[in-house]
Steps between C-alpha positions, in 0.01 A plus 500: 500500500615297801795642692816294472872564485818304435846645558820312433867531413593383152862387454528748211740792551597367845157459658262726310194575714167435328142574611177382334191628679132589484357745753165664561514643851871470579697825476876541516611747766740771387833327452817496289693235309878479482463362147301603195136388498385392153141377492225425252126533571335183372147583620308780668642842586771596751543840665851616590587804709848593379711815490217718632225382265254212468521297179267230370629196315237302305527150363769482232726768648853480639590657835862596571612644833846631585712360785456699818182683391224492761164380368175329596271278290135394515209389282362784287176309429278283717592186304867547600808436291738219405865562428834329443817670626874449490751696706824523298800642684586863429853393397355257245278763339778758512732257323262487204613850406867410478531402137743763373788667682356849460145411599346615826524253785264668748194326635216496243208718604136443408315831527158338463427195715219372278605405148283394206704273272289203393771307310735522799214414738430181305866400508522563875184293552661209313814534711290486818330183379845343467603633844193336654577160346876493428681209342840409642667543161318828437703731726750634245229557241269673747775722642593607147136567416442710813818702443381577147160612630654719770733659248201569275315657792796728579557602138137581429386657824786620722623860499850620581705802595324837496163340419489334840278697741609561856271371775683542827710775648873432547575299812523693824843425655332305778292270277778250435586494869138429591482223239820340629368516856172330402686239293722412795210478747203387288397251771458769764209732577529874444284803557522812289627682808782244534619581148448875524702521822775277364545700180412847626203561272139577589263204448313678219813614320668160532194328352474747214864489388515123537183448295623744233828310464389138548137498388382358833483641853743350754250242628427392140869457429537297820220270382671470162819384673311244708317360198828470306654311793192280529530393136854384565430329831189319377741270316584356840280290727458756777146497642295796377422610855870515588591664170238769552650596835858488369407742220339749739132427435261497795391140436438249221164657410663841455777341291253311278275800444790732416679249277188438292429874472849549353567177309152381408524155666536388860841398641386137505397512133827669408703235684312211336555643152869587542615163369248476222 
């Protein structure tokens, strides 16, 4: 399989992010998504390190990852893997549970990231074919179809309440303060000593409690913030070299390498496909 990737924003559900890709040697660095990740493996086998274990997803399987859960992905076989992914907002998926007044309204939780459900896989594959070649008059129909598929996914495979396992320890009181500090200064450069002195925690302890609560170490969360900002700012015409420096990357090469490791395409590819 030849490596290729296309990422774009569909107008569905207020700019639904979509990724169609084939990879052999490319590997996604450990990262998080603010939204749900719902993917299908259309060829090959993917490996996913998620919630402390490595899972394999062969052709025909569905992969669902929770918002905010750190994970990394790579090819589990030499031939690589091809996949199609959508990133529905957590609020959208949560809203699928609100059908009766007494029903739970918490965020759906998928205990197993790799799901075998061939009928649902086939329906998701058809939906992706429509996403890749949409008709102008097709939006309402496709949105309705995708909502139905997501509701089916939640009903069949999500768990709730006491069945939901706990992954991380409760937040240390300082974690939110550290997050807010990084969010306010994502374009600046920090050392671990800078943070440990500012918040009165040893470097090791700060890293451990932050990773337990967030799923990423502080530097990983800082990269997450920069990538999220990059996705927004790539809608503008700012030169990539300037944008890289404004976001806190060392240079354009560093920006490009990091962006592709997290998103799967380069910043230039992402920008070109934004208006698709």
